All heavy atoms as TSV, in Angstrom:
chain	resi	resn	atom	element	x	y	z
A	1	MET	N	N	0.834	-1.190	0.000
A	1	MET	CA	C	0.000	0.000	0.000
A	1	MET	C	C	0.873	1.246	0.000
A	1	MET	O	O	1.942	1.251	0.592
A	1	MET	CB	C	-0.904	0.032	1.217
A	1	MET	CG	C	-2.017	-0.949	1.153
A	1	MET	SD	S	-3.321	-0.416	2.260
A	1	MET	CE	C	-4.250	-1.899	2.340
A	2	THR	N	N	0.374	2.270	-0.643
A	2	THR	CA	C	1.074	3.539	-0.729
A	2	THR	C	C	0.134	4.645	-0.297
A	2	THR	O	O	-1.013	4.676	-0.740
A	2	THR	CB	C	1.506	3.809	-2.194
A	2	THR	OG1	O	2.303	2.726	-2.640
A	2	THR	CG2	C	2.277	5.104	-2.301
A	3	THR	N	N	0.613	5.530	0.559
A	3	THR	CA	C	-0.180	6.687	0.958
A	3	THR	C	C	0.404	7.916	0.278
A	3	THR	O	O	1.599	8.157	0.355
A	3	THR	CB	C	-0.186	6.862	2.476
A	3	THR	OG1	O	-0.745	5.681	3.063
A	3	THR	CG2	C	-1.018	8.073	2.881
A	4	VAL	N	N	-0.456	8.651	-0.414
A	4	VAL	CA	C	-0.035	9.820	-1.167
A	4	VAL	C	C	-0.861	11.014	-0.702
A	4	VAL	O	O	-2.059	10.884	-0.431
A	4	VAL	CB	C	-0.247	9.618	-2.688
A	4	VAL	CG1	C	0.331	10.780	-3.463
A	4	VAL	CG2	C	0.349	8.311	-3.149
A	5	LYS	N	N	-0.193	12.173	-0.610
A	5	LYS	CA	C	-0.892	13.397	-0.217
A	5	LYS	C	C	-0.878	14.373	-1.383
A	5	LYS	O	O	0.123	14.500	-2.085
A	5	LYS	CB	C	-0.241	14.027	1.003
A	5	LYS	CG	C	-0.426	13.200	2.255
A	5	LYS	CD	C	0.154	13.884	3.463
A	5	LYS	CE	C	-0.094	13.030	4.710
A	5	LYS	NZ	N	0.410	13.696	5.921
A	6	TYR	N	N	-2.011	15.039	-1.554
A	6	TYR	CA	C	-2.175	16.001	-2.633
A	6	TYR	C	C	-2.708	17.322	-2.078
A	6	TYR	O	O	-3.576	17.322	-1.213
A	6	TYR	CB	C	-3.190	15.497	-3.663
A	6	TYR	CG	C	-2.888	14.166	-4.269
A	6	TYR	CD1	C	-3.351	12.998	-3.672
A	6	TYR	CD2	C	-2.170	14.066	-5.450
A	6	TYR	CE1	C	-3.099	11.756	-4.240
A	6	TYR	CE2	C	-1.917	12.831	-6.026
A	6	TYR	CZ	C	-2.388	11.683	-5.417
A	6	TYR	OH	O	-2.137	10.456	-5.980
A	7	LYS	N	N	-2.220	18.399	-2.645
A	7	LYS	CA	C	-2.785	19.718	-2.379
A	7	LYS	C	C	-3.966	19.891	-3.331
A	7	LYS	O	O	-3.842	19.602	-4.522
A	7	LYS	CB	C	-1.728	20.792	-2.645
A	7	LYS	CG	C	-2.200	22.197	-2.483
A	7	LYS	CD	C	-1.065	23.161	-2.793
A	7	LYS	CE	C	-1.546	24.598	-2.764
A	7	LYS	NZ	N	-0.456	25.536	-3.081
A	8	THR	N	N	-5.104	20.351	-2.808
A	8	THR	CA	C	-6.294	20.495	-3.658
A	8	THR	C	C	-7.016	21.819	-3.366
A	8	THR	O	O	-6.624	22.561	-2.470
A	8	THR	CB	C	-7.310	19.355	-3.397
A	8	THR	OG1	O	-7.940	19.566	-2.133
A	8	THR	CG2	C	-6.663	17.997	-3.455
A	9	ASN	N	N	-8.071	22.056	-4.113
A	9	ASN	CA	C	-8.962	23.176	-3.798
A	9	ASN	C	C	-10.337	22.651	-3.372
A	9	ASN	O	O	-11.344	23.328	-3.527
A	9	ASN	CB	C	-9.066	24.156	-4.963
A	9	ASN	CG	C	-9.709	23.561	-6.190
A	9	ASN	OD1	O	-9.821	22.339	-6.333
A	9	ASN	ND2	N	-10.136	24.401	-7.116
A	10	ILE	N	N	-10.348	21.435	-2.824
A	10	ILE	CA	C	-11.573	20.848	-2.267
A	10	ILE	C	C	-11.770	21.482	-0.892
A	10	ILE	O	O	-11.032	21.189	0.036
A	10	ILE	CB	C	-11.430	19.322	-2.145
A	10	ILE	CG1	C	-11.192	18.706	-3.525
A	10	ILE	CG2	C	-12.646	18.725	-1.466
A	10	ILE	CD1	C	-10.775	17.248	-3.491
A	11	HIS	N	N	-12.728	22.404	-0.769
A	11	HIS	CA	C	-12.780	23.225	0.437
A	11	HIS	C	C	-14.064	23.159	1.252
A	11	HIS	O	O	-14.197	23.863	2.255
A	11	HIS	CB	C	-12.506	24.678	0.072
A	11	HIS	CG	C	-13.520	25.263	-0.867
A	11	HIS	ND1	N	-14.679	25.816	-0.427
A	11	HIS	CD2	C	-13.541	25.331	-2.212
A	11	HIS	CE1	C	-15.378	26.232	-1.474
A	11	HIS	NE2	N	-14.713	25.952	-2.566
A	12	CYS	N	N	-15.023	22.317	0.857
A	12	CYS	CA	C	-16.280	22.285	1.624
A	12	CYS	C	C	-16.985	20.941	1.449
A	12	CYS	O	O	-16.567	20.106	0.648
A	12	CYS	CB	C	-17.190	23.418	1.165
A	12	CYS	SG	S	-17.797	23.234	-0.526
A	13	GLY	N	N	-18.046	20.783	2.172
A	13	GLY	CA	C	-18.821	19.556	2.110
A	13	GLY	C	C	-19.405	19.284	0.740
A	13	GLY	O	O	-19.498	18.134	0.297
A	14	SER	N	N	-19.795	20.334	0.045
A	14	SER	CA	C	-20.338	20.172	-1.302
A	14	SER	C	C	-19.268	19.650	-2.256
A	14	SER	O	O	-19.544	18.809	-3.118
A	14	SER	CB	C	-20.887	21.506	-1.810
A	14	SER	OG	O	-21.436	21.359	-3.088
A	15	CYS	N	N	-18.044	20.137	-2.089
A	15	CYS	CA	C	-16.917	19.653	-2.898
A	15	CYS	C	C	-16.669	18.171	-2.608
A	15	CYS	O	O	-16.442	17.380	-3.533
A	15	CYS	CB	C	-15.654	20.437	-2.593
A	15	CYS	SG	S	-15.721	22.184	-3.029
A	16	ILE	N	N	-16.716	17.803	-1.335
A	16	ILE	CA	C	-16.528	16.402	-0.955
A	16	ILE	C	C	-17.590	15.541	-1.631
A	16	ILE	O	O	-17.291	14.478	-2.170
A	16	ILE	CB	C	-16.625	16.229	0.580
A	16	ILE	CG1	C	-15.512	16.993	1.289
A	16	ILE	CG2	C	-16.623	14.757	0.972
A	16	ILE	CD1	C	-14.138	16.395	1.168
A	17	LYS	N	N	-18.810	16.035	-1.627
A	17	LYS	CA	C	-19.902	15.295	-2.246
A	17	LYS	C	C	-19.659	15.107	-3.744
A	17	LYS	O	O	-19.973	14.063	-4.309
A	17	LYS	CB	C	-21.219	16.047	-2.019
A	17	LYS	CG	C	-22.441	15.271	-2.385
A	17	LYS	CD	C	-23.695	16.031	-1.983
A	17	LYS	CE	C	-24.938	15.249	-2.332
A	17	LYS	NZ	N	-26.155	15.936	-1.901
A	18	SER	N	N	-19.059	16.108	-4.380
A	18	SER	CA	C	-18.771	16.034	-5.816
A	18	SER	C	C	-17.646	15.061	-6.136
A	18	SER	O	O	-17.682	14.376	-7.153
A	18	SER	CB	C	-18.386	17.416	-6.353
A	18	SER	OG	O	-19.456	18.299	-6.255
A	19	VAL	N	N	-16.653	15.013	-5.278
A	19	VAL	CA	C	-15.479	14.195	-5.564
A	19	VAL	C	C	-15.631	12.740	-5.071
A	19	VAL	O	O	-14.921	11.853	-5.534
A	19	VAL	CB	C	-14.214	14.863	-4.981
A	19	VAL	CG1	C	-14.068	14.650	-3.500
A	19	VAL	CG2	C	-12.974	14.435	-5.732
A	20	THR	N	N	-16.564	12.509	-4.174
A	20	THR	CA	C	-16.748	11.166	-3.609
A	20	THR	C	C	-16.988	10.086	-4.665
A	20	THR	O	O	-16.313	9.053	-4.644
A	20	THR	CB	C	-17.879	11.168	-2.558
A	20	THR	OG1	O	-17.470	11.975	-1.451
A	20	THR	CG2	C	-18.190	9.769	-2.064
A	21	PRO	N	N	-17.893	10.278	-5.614
A	21	PRO	CA	C	-18.125	9.194	-6.586
A	21	PRO	C	C	-16.897	8.866	-7.425
A	21	PRO	O	O	-16.633	7.692	-7.680
A	21	PRO	CB	C	-19.255	9.723	-7.476
A	21	PRO	CG	C	-19.852	10.861	-6.751
A	21	PRO	CD	C	-18.815	11.383	-5.825
A	22	VAL	N	N	-16.138	9.871	-7.831
A	22	VAL	CA	C	-14.986	9.593	-8.695
A	22	VAL	C	C	-13.877	8.875	-7.919
A	22	VAL	O	O	-13.226	7.975	-8.460
A	22	VAL	CB	C	-14.446	10.848	-9.399
A	22	VAL	CG1	C	-15.474	11.435	-10.342
A	22	VAL	CG2	C	-13.976	11.896	-8.428
A	23	LEU	N	N	-13.676	9.253	-6.670
A	23	LEU	CA	C	-12.646	8.567	-5.885
A	23	LEU	C	C	-13.099	7.166	-5.471
A	23	LEU	O	O	-12.308	6.228	-5.496
A	23	LEU	CB	C	-12.277	9.393	-4.651
A	23	LEU	CG	C	-11.469	10.660	-4.949
A	23	LEU	CD1	C	-11.303	11.506	-3.693
A	23	LEU	CD2	C	-10.110	10.334	-5.554
A	24	ASN	N	N	-14.353	7.019	-5.128
A	24	ASN	CA	C	-14.854	5.696	-4.728
A	24	ASN	C	C	-14.876	4.719	-5.892
A	24	ASN	O	O	-14.838	3.505	-5.690
A	24	ASN	CB	C	-16.247	5.810	-4.118
A	24	ASN	CG	C	-16.216	6.405	-2.717
A	24	ASN	OD1	O	-15.171	6.551	-2.112
A	24	ASN	ND2	N	-17.389	6.754	-2.216
A	25	ASN	N	N	-14.939	5.222	-7.113
A	25	ASN	CA	C	-14.970	4.346	-8.283
A	25	ASN	C	C	-13.594	3.894	-8.748
A	25	ASN	O	O	-13.497	3.045	-9.627
A	25	ASN	CB	C	-15.698	5.026	-9.449
A	25	ASN	CG	C	-17.197	5.031	-9.249
A	25	ASN	OD1	O	-17.736	4.206	-8.514
A	25	ASN	ND2	N	-17.874	5.961	-9.890
A	26	LEU	N	N	-12.536	4.464	-8.183
A	26	LEU	CA	C	-11.188	4.043	-8.567
A	26	LEU	C	C	-10.860	2.712	-7.898
A	26	LEU	O	O	-10.944	2.594	-6.677
A	26	LEU	CB	C	-10.161	5.104	-8.169
A	26	LEU	CG	C	-10.232	6.424	-8.935
A	26	LEU	CD1	C	-9.243	7.430	-8.348
A	26	LEU	CD2	C	-9.944	6.207	-10.421
A	27	ASP	N	N	-10.474	1.723	-8.694
A	27	ASP	CA	C	-10.178	0.388	-8.166
A	27	ASP	C	C	-8.959	0.356	-7.267
A	27	ASP	O	O	-8.871	-0.488	-6.377
A	27	ASP	CB	C	-9.966	-0.597	-9.323
A	27	ASP	CG	C	-11.249	-0.893	-10.065
A	27	ASP	OD1	O	-12.336	-0.754	-9.463
A	27	ASP	OD2	O	-11.163	-1.261	-11.245
A	28	ASN	N	N	-8.012	1.272	-7.481
A	28	ASN	CA	C	-6.765	1.215	-6.715
A	28	ASN	C	C	-6.794	2.055	-5.441
A	28	ASN	O	O	-5.807	2.110	-4.726
A	28	ASN	CB	C	-5.583	1.636	-7.588
A	28	ASN	CG	C	-5.680	3.080	-8.061
A	28	ASN	OD1	O	-6.766	3.623	-8.181
A	28	ASN	ND2	N	-4.539	3.678	-8.337
A	29	VAL	N	N	-7.904	2.706	-5.149
A	29	VAL	CA	C	-8.018	3.531	-3.939
A	29	VAL	C	C	-8.683	2.719	-2.826
A	29	VAL	O	O	-9.796	2.242	-2.977
A	29	VAL	CB	C	-8.834	4.816	-4.209
A	29	VAL	CG1	C	-9.112	5.556	-2.914
A	29	VAL	CG2	C	-8.102	5.704	-5.190
A	30	ASP	N	N	-7.953	2.565	-1.725
A	30	ASP	CA	C	-8.500	1.839	-0.579
A	30	ASP	C	C	-9.189	2.786	0.397
A	30	ASP	O	O	-10.275	2.491	0.879
A	30	ASP	CB	C	-7.400	1.080	0.149
A	30	ASP	CG	C	-6.875	-0.081	-0.675
A	30	ASP	OD1	O	-7.639	-0.628	-1.487
A	30	ASP	OD2	O	-5.705	-0.437	-0.518
A	31	LEU	N	N	-8.528	3.889	0.717
A	31	LEU	CA	C	-9.069	4.880	1.646
A	31	LEU	C	C	-8.716	6.272	1.150
A	31	LEU	O	O	-7.689	6.458	0.500
A	31	LEU	CB	C	-8.464	4.707	3.049
A	31	LEU	CG	C	-8.713	3.399	3.772
A	31	LEU	CD1	C	-7.814	3.315	5.001
A	31	LEU	CD2	C	-10.164	3.297	4.185
A	32	TRP	N	N	-9.537	7.238	1.492
A	32	TRP	CA	C	-9.193	8.629	1.182
A	32	TRP	C	C	-9.895	9.546	2.171
A	32	TRP	O	O	-10.934	9.198	2.732
A	32	TRP	CB	C	-9.516	8.990	-0.264
A	32	TRP	CG	C	-10.985	8.981	-0.599
A	32	TRP	CD1	C	-11.701	7.907	-1.066
A	32	TRP	CD2	C	-11.905	10.065	-0.508
A	32	TRP	NE1	N	-13.006	8.264	-1.250
A	32	TRP	CE2	C	-13.166	9.592	-0.925
A	32	TRP	CE3	C	-11.799	11.390	-0.116
A	32	TRP	CZ2	C	-14.301	10.405	-0.958
A	32	TRP	CZ3	C	-12.930	12.198	-0.148
A	32	TRP	CH2	C	-14.151	11.697	-0.570
A	33	LYS	N	N	-9.282	10.712	2.386
A	33	LYS	CA	C	-9.899	11.728	3.240
A	33	LYS	C	C	-9.319	13.081	2.852
A	33	LYS	O	O	-8.222	13.169	2.303
A	33	LYS	CB	C	-9.651	11.445	4.715
A	33	LYS	CG	C	-8.198	11.483	5.128
A	33	LYS	CD	C	-8.042	11.165	6.589
A	33	LYS	CE	C	-6.556	11.161	6.973
A	33	LYS	NZ	N	-6.326	10.808	8.357
A	34	VAL	N	N	-10.077	14.122	3.132
A	34	VAL	CA	C	-9.636	15.483	2.858
A	34	VAL	C	C	-9.605	16.247	4.174
A	34	VAL	O	O	-10.578	16.216	4.930
A	34	VAL	CB	C	-10.578	16.203	1.868
A	34	VAL	CG1	C	-10.099	17.627	1.627
A	34	VAL	CG2	C	-10.682	15.438	0.557
A	35	ASP	N	N	-8.491	16.917	4.432
A	35	ASP	CA	C	-8.364	17.767	5.616
A	35	ASP	C	C	-8.824	19.172	5.232
A	35	ASP	O	O	-8.059	19.964	4.691
A	35	ASP	CB	C	-6.918	17.783	6.100
A	35	ASP	CG	C	-6.738	18.604	7.371
A	35	ASP	OD1	O	-7.711	19.264	7.810
A	35	ASP	OD2	O	-5.627	18.600	7.916
A	36	LEU	N	N	-10.088	19.474	5.493
A	36	LEU	CA	C	-10.661	20.775	5.133
A	36	LEU	C	C	-10.124	21.898	6.013
A	36	LEU	O	O	-10.237	23.076	5.648
A	36	LEU	CB	C	-12.187	20.737	5.225
A	36	LEU	CG	C	-12.889	19.779	4.270
A	36	LEU	CD1	C	-14.394	19.785	4.525
A	36	LEU	CD2	C	-12.591	20.102	2.821
A	37	GLU	N	N	-9.545	21.564	7.157
A	37	GLU	CA	C	-9.013	22.578	8.068
A	37	GLU	C	C	-7.620	23.062	7.646
A	37	GLU	O	O	-7.212	24.152	8.011
A	37	GLU	CB	C	-8.949	22.029	9.489
A	37	GLU	CG	C	-10.292	21.577	10.047
A	37	GLU	CD	C	-11.304	22.717	10.113
A	37	GLU	OE1	O	-10.922	23.826	10.504
A	37	GLU	OE2	O	-12.472	22.482	9.754
A	38	HIS	N	N	-6.911	22.249	6.893
A	38	HIS	CA	C	-5.560	22.604	6.445
A	38	HIS	C	C	-5.652	23.654	5.332
A	38	HIS	O	O	-6.566	23.610	4.496
A	38	HIS	CB	C	-4.850	21.353	5.927
A	38	HIS	CG	C	-3.377	21.544	5.739
A	38	HIS	ND1	N	-2.842	22.236	4.682
A	38	HIS	CD2	C	-2.333	21.137	6.493
A	38	HIS	CE1	C	-1.527	22.241	4.786
A	38	HIS	NE2	N	-1.183	21.577	5.885
A	39	ASP	N	N	-4.718	24.596	5.321
A	39	ASP	CA	C	-4.720	25.651	4.299
A	39	ASP	C	C	-4.649	25.095	2.882
A	39	ASP	O	O	-5.194	25.681	1.946
A	39	ASP	CB	C	-3.541	26.609	4.509
A	39	ASP	CG	C	-3.736	27.498	5.736
A	39	ASP	OD1	O	-4.880	27.611	6.217
A	39	ASP	OD2	O	-2.733	28.065	6.195
A	40	ASP	N	N	-3.950	23.965	2.709
A	40	ASP	CA	C	-3.793	23.366	1.380
A	40	ASP	C	C	-4.836	22.299	1.069
A	40	ASP	O	O	-4.735	21.622	0.053
A	40	ASP	CB	C	-2.392	22.775	1.230
A	40	ASP	CG	C	-1.335	23.852	1.135
A	40	ASP	OD1	O	-1.652	24.977	0.700
A	40	ASP	OD2	O	-0.177	23.565	1.499
A	41	LYS	N	N	-5.842	22.160	1.946
A	41	LYS	CA	C	-6.934	21.199	1.724
A	41	LYS	C	C	-6.373	19.852	1.270
A	41	LYS	O	O	-6.615	19.370	0.161
A	41	LYS	CB	C	-7.937	21.726	0.695
A	41	LYS	CG	C	-8.413	23.137	0.946
A	41	LYS	CD	C	-9.002	23.313	2.324
A	41	LYS	CE	C	-9.466	24.739	2.561
A	41	LYS	NZ	N	-9.569	25.070	3.957
A	42	ILE	N	N	-5.606	19.243	2.142
A	42	ILE	CA	C	-4.854	18.040	1.818
A	42	ILE	C	C	-5.776	16.831	1.615
A	42	ILE	O	O	-6.557	16.473	2.485
A	42	ILE	CB	C	-3.838	17.711	2.936
A	42	ILE	CG1	C	-2.899	18.895	3.161
A	42	ILE	CG2	C	-3.080	16.427	2.616
A	42	ILE	CD1	C	-2.049	19.258	1.981
A	43	LEU	N	N	-5.643	16.229	0.438
A	43	LEU	CA	C	-6.305	14.956	0.129
A	43	LEU	C	C	-5.277	13.858	0.371
A	43	LEU	O	O	-4.219	13.853	-0.252
A	43	LEU	CB	C	-6.762	14.928	-1.338
A	43	LEU	CG	C	-7.209	13.578	-1.892
A	43	LEU	CD1	C	-8.444	13.048	-1.167
A	43	LEU	CD2	C	-7.478	13.685	-3.393
A	44	GLU	N	N	-5.583	12.949	1.291
A	44	GLU	CA	C	-4.704	11.823	1.591
A	44	GLU	C	C	-5.366	10.558	1.072
A	44	GLU	O	O	-6.520	10.279	1.402
A	44	GLU	CB	C	-4.467	11.721	3.092
A	44	GLU	CG	C	-3.486	10.627	3.469
A	44	GLU	CD	C	-3.190	10.633	4.961
A	44	GLU	OE1	O	-2.989	11.713	5.540
A	44	GLU	OE2	O	-3.193	9.530	5.534
A	45	VAL	N	N	-4.627	9.835	0.230
A	45	VAL	CA	C	-5.182	8.654	-0.429
A	45	VAL	C	C	-4.276	7.457	-0.163
A	45	VAL	O	O	-3.060	7.555	-0.293
A	45	VAL	CB	C	-5.284	8.876	-1.955
A	45	VAL	CG1	C	-5.884	7.657	-2.637
A	45	VAL	CG2	C	-6.110	10.113	-2.268
A	46	THR	N	N	-4.882	6.338	0.198
A	46	THR	CA	C	-4.145	5.083	0.322
A	46	THR	C	C	-4.442	4.248	-0.916
A	46	THR	O	O	-5.601	3.916	-1.189
A	46	THR	CB	C	-4.564	4.320	1.589
A	46	THR	OG1	O	-4.336	5.157	2.722
A	46	THR	CG2	C	-3.767	3.038	1.731
A	47	LEU	N	N	-3.379	3.961	-1.664
A	47	LEU	CA	C	-3.494	3.220	-2.924
A	47	LEU	C	C	-3.001	1.792	-2.726
A	47	LEU	O	O	-2.092	1.547	-1.943
A	47	LEU	CB	C	-2.646	3.886	-4.004
A	47	LEU	CG	C	-2.954	5.341	-4.327
A	47	LEU	CD1	C	-1.861	5.935	-5.202
A	47	LEU	CD2	C	-4.301	5.433	-5.037
A	48	ASP	N	N	-3.561	0.865	-3.489
A	48	ASP	CA	C	-3.044	-0.508	-3.436
A	48	ASP	C	C	-2.075	-0.785	-4.578
A	48	ASP	O	O	-1.693	-1.930	-4.804
A	48	ASP	CB	C	-4.168	-1.539	-3.390
A	48	ASP	CG	C	-5.087	-1.486	-4.577
A	48	ASP	OD1	O	-4.761	-0.786	-5.561
A	48	ASP	OD2	O	-6.137	-2.151	-4.539
A	49	ASP	N	N	-1.683	0.287	-5.304
A	49	ASP	CA	C	-0.643	0.182	-6.316
A	49	ASP	C	C	0.097	1.520	-6.388
A	49	ASP	O	O	-0.063	2.358	-5.506
A	49	ASP	CB	C	-1.227	-0.226	-7.680
A	49	ASP	CG	C	-2.206	0.794	-8.233
A	49	ASP	OD1	O	-2.217	1.972	-7.801
A	49	ASP	OD2	O	-2.982	0.411	-9.128
A	50	GLU	N	N	0.877	1.723	-7.417
A	50	GLU	CA	C	1.677	2.954	-7.526
A	50	GLU	C	C	1.071	3.956	-8.509
A	50	GLU	O	O	1.734	4.916	-8.891
A	50	GLU	CB	C	3.097	2.595	-7.962
A	50	GLU	CG	C	3.847	1.711	-6.980
A	50	GLU	CD	C	4.133	2.390	-5.656
A	50	GLU	OE1	O	4.423	3.597	-5.647
A	50	GLU	OE2	O	4.051	1.707	-4.615
A	51	ASP	N	N	-0.153	3.757	-8.947
A	51	ASP	CA	C	-0.778	4.598	-9.971
A	51	ASP	C	C	-1.353	5.876	-9.350
A	51	ASP	O	O	-2.570	6.015	-9.198
A	51	ASP	CB	C	-1.855	3.819	-10.710
A	51	ASP	CG	C	-2.437	4.614	-11.872
A	51	ASP	OD1	O	-1.872	5.674	-12.231
A	51	ASP	OD2	O	-3.471	4.165	-12.414
A	52	LYS	N	N	-0.457	6.813	-9.021
A	52	LYS	CA	C	-0.866	8.079	-8.420
A	52	LYS	C	C	-1.612	8.961	-9.410
A	52	LYS	O	O	-2.438	9.784	-9.029
A	52	LYS	CB	C	0.366	8.830	-7.920
A	52	LYS	CG	C	1.175	8.079	-6.906
A	52	LYS	CD	C	2.463	8.824	-6.612
A	52	LYS	CE	C	3.395	7.998	-5.762
A	52	LYS	NZ	N	4.690	8.688	-5.564
A	53	ASN	N	N	-1.314	8.784	-10.689
A	53	ASN	CA	C	-1.918	9.633	-11.718
A	53	ASN	C	C	-3.424	9.394	-11.862
A	53	ASN	O	O	-4.158	10.306	-12.244
A	53	ASN	CB	C	-1.225	9.420	-13.059
A	53	ASN	CG	C	-1.501	10.546	-14.010
A	53	ASN	OD1	O	-1.460	11.710	-13.625
A	53	ASN	ND2	N	-1.799	10.213	-15.258
A	54	SER	N	N	-3.898	8.193	-11.535
A	54	SER	CA	C	-5.333	7.920	-11.644
A	54	SER	C	C	-6.131	8.823	-10.710
A	54	SER	O	O	-7.220	9.280	-11.052
A	54	SER	CB	C	-5.637	6.445	-11.356
A	54	SER	OG	O	-5.264	6.111	-10.032
A	55	VAL	N	N	-5.571	9.105	-9.546
A	55	VAL	CA	C	-6.232	9.999	-8.585
A	55	VAL	C	C	-6.260	11.419	-9.138
A	55	VAL	O	O	-7.291	12.098	-9.103
A	55	VAL	CB	C	-5.520	9.959	-7.213
A	55	VAL	CG1	C	-6.107	10.987	-6.266
A	55	VAL	CG2	C	-5.591	8.567	-6.625
A	56	VAL	N	N	-5.124	11.857	-9.682
A	56	VAL	CA	C	-5.035	13.207	-10.243
A	56	VAL	C	C	-6.062	13.385	-11.360
A	56	VAL	O	O	-6.819	14.368	-11.368
A	56	VAL	CB	C	-3.602	13.490	-10.766
A	56	VAL	CG1	C	-3.560	14.813	-11.518
A	56	VAL	CG2	C	-2.612	13.486	-9.614
A	57	GLU	N	N	-6.111	12.436	-12.269
A	57	GLU	CA	C	-7.046	12.552	-13.387
A	57	GLU	C	C	-8.503	12.516	-12.909
A	57	GLU	O	O	-9.348	13.245	-13.423
A	57	GLU	CB	C	-6.794	11.428	-14.402
A	57	GLU	CG	C	-5.455	11.547	-15.096
A	57	GLU	CD	C	-5.269	12.883	-15.817
A	57	GLU	OE1	O	-6.208	13.340	-16.471
A	57	GLU	OE2	O	-4.177	13.462	-15.675
A	58	ALA	N	N	-8.802	11.675	-11.926
A	58	ALA	CA	C	-10.176	11.566	-11.417
A	58	ALA	C	C	-10.625	12.864	-10.747
A	58	ALA	O	O	-11.741	13.346	-10.982
A	58	ALA	CB	C	-10.280	10.403	-10.444
A	59	VAL	N	N	-9.755	13.430	-9.939
A	59	VAL	CA	C	-10.112	14.666	-9.225
A	59	VAL	C	C	-10.247	15.820	-10.219
A	59	VAL	O	O	-11.174	16.627	-10.125
A	59	VAL	CB	C	-9.091	14.981	-8.111
A	59	VAL	CG1	C	-9.314	16.358	-7.521
A	59	VAL	CG2	C	-9.166	13.906	-7.023
A	60	LYS	N	N	-9.353	15.878	-11.194
A	60	LYS	CA	C	-9.471	16.921	-12.231
A	60	LYS	C	C	-10.764	16.756	-13.020
A	60	LYS	O	O	-11.403	17.753	-13.373
A	60	LYS	CB	C	-8.270	16.869	-13.175
A	60	LYS	CG	C	-7.005	17.452	-12.585
A	60	LYS	CD	C	-5.874	17.433	-13.596
A	60	LYS	CE	C	-4.633	18.091	-13.051
A	60	LYS	NZ	N	-3.503	18.023	-14.012
A	61	SER	N	N	-11.145	15.518	-13.301
A	61	SER	CA	C	-12.385	15.284	-14.056
A	61	SER	C	C	-13.616	15.756	-13.296
A	61	SER	O	O	-14.646	16.056	-13.901
A	61	SER	CB	C	-12.527	13.799	-14.424
A	61	SER	OG	O	-12.907	13.037	-13.300
A	62	ALA	N	N	-13.504	15.814	-11.965
A	62	ALA	CA	C	-14.604	16.309	-11.134
A	62	ALA	C	C	-14.582	17.836	-11.038
A	62	ALA	O	O	-15.445	18.428	-10.401
A	62	ALA	CB	C	-14.534	15.682	-9.745
A	63	GLY	N	N	-13.550	18.456	-11.641
A	63	GLY	CA	C	-13.498	19.908	-11.695
A	63	GLY	C	C	-12.637	20.584	-10.633
A	63	GLY	O	O	-12.765	21.789	-10.416
A	64	PHE	N	N	-11.765	19.821	-10.012
A	64	PHE	CA	C	-10.936	20.386	-8.945
A	64	PHE	C	C	-9.467	20.416	-9.342
A	64	PHE	O	O	-9.028	19.659	-10.193
A	64	PHE	CB	C	-11.100	19.570	-7.653
A	64	PHE	CG	C	-12.493	19.603	-7.127
A	64	PHE	CD1	C	-13.370	18.571	-7.401
A	64	PHE	CD2	C	-12.932	20.679	-6.392
A	64	PHE	CE1	C	-14.671	18.608	-6.939
A	64	PHE	CE2	C	-14.231	20.735	-5.928
A	64	PHE	CZ	C	-15.107	19.698	-6.196
A	65	GLU	N	N	-8.728	21.300	-8.668
A	65	GLU	CA	C	-7.284	21.364	-8.849
A	65	GLU	C	C	-6.641	20.385	-7.882
A	65	GLU	O	O	-7.119	20.213	-6.753
A	65	GLU	CB	C	-6.779	22.782	-8.559
A	65	GLU	CG	C	-7.322	23.814	-9.515
A	65	GLU	CD	C	-6.925	25.232	-9.113
A	65	GLU	OE1	O	-6.070	25.409	-8.236
A	65	GLU	OE2	O	-7.504	26.162	-9.694
A	66	ILE	N	N	-5.567	19.759	-8.337
A	66	ILE	CA	C	-4.871	18.794	-7.493
A	66	ILE	C	C	-3.403	18.759	-7.880
A	66	ILE	O	O	-3.070	18.849	-9.060
A	66	ILE	CB	C	-5.513	17.392	-7.600
A	66	ILE	CG1	C	-4.779	16.388	-6.700
A	66	ILE	CG2	C	-5.565	16.924	-9.044
A	66	ILE	CD1	C	-5.502	15.051	-6.569
A	67	GLU	N	N	-2.550	18.656	-6.867
A	67	GLU	CA	C	-1.109	18.612	-7.078
A	67	GLU	C	C	-0.497	17.731	-6.007
A	67	GLU	O	O	-0.750	17.927	-4.810
A	67	GLU	CB	C	-0.541	20.028	-6.981
A	67	GLU	CG	C	0.944	20.130	-7.091
A	67	GLU	CD	C	1.418	21.570	-6.896
A	67	GLU	OE1	O	0.656	22.511	-7.180
A	67	GLU	OE2	O	2.553	21.733	-6.440
A	68	GLU	N	N	0.280	16.738	-6.413
A	68	GLU	CA	C	0.914	15.850	-5.452
A	68	GLU	C	C	1.907	16.629	-4.604
A	68	GLU	O	O	2.645	17.473	-5.108
A	68	GLU	CB	C	1.626	14.701	-6.159
A	68	GLU	CG	C	2.208	13.695	-5.172
A	68	GLU	CD	C	2.896	12.520	-5.846
A	68	GLU	OE1	O	2.766	12.365	-7.071
A	68	GLU	OE2	O	3.573	11.772	-5.135
A	69	ILE	N	N	1.936	16.315	-3.316
A	69	ILE	CA	C	2.890	16.911	-2.395
A	69	ILE	C	C	4.045	15.930	-2.250
A	69	ILE	O	O	3.834	14.764	-1.906
A	69	ILE	CB	C	2.256	17.175	-1.023
A	69	ILE	CG1	C	1.106	18.157	-1.173
A	69	ILE	CG2	C	3.297	17.684	-0.037
A	69	ILE	CD1	C	0.283	18.326	0.083
A	70	GLN	N	N	5.248	16.380	-2.523
A	70	GLN	CA	C	6.433	15.507	-2.453
A	70	GLN	C	C	6.940	15.390	-1.045
A	70	GLN	O	O	6.867	16.228	-0.266
A	70	GLN	CB	C	7.535	16.030	-3.361
A	70	GLN	CG	C	7.123	16.067	-4.809
A	70	GLN	CD	C	6.817	14.707	-5.406
A	70	GLN	OE1	O	7.488	13.723	-5.084
A	70	GLN	NE2	N	5.821	14.617	-6.248
């Protein structure tokens, strides 16, 4: 398993509601959460493989900005 953190512009409950279906539909995502209190609205994802780009593409497809934090 790999845990990856991303900076996003997911900033409220409505945004969470929008992004939930796309993240839940990814086969390689085991767990995910967004820290709405953090200035960078950190999305933390636990993957069962190394395909970090699938998360980026899914979140962008939902209309949000996302950038992996190194």
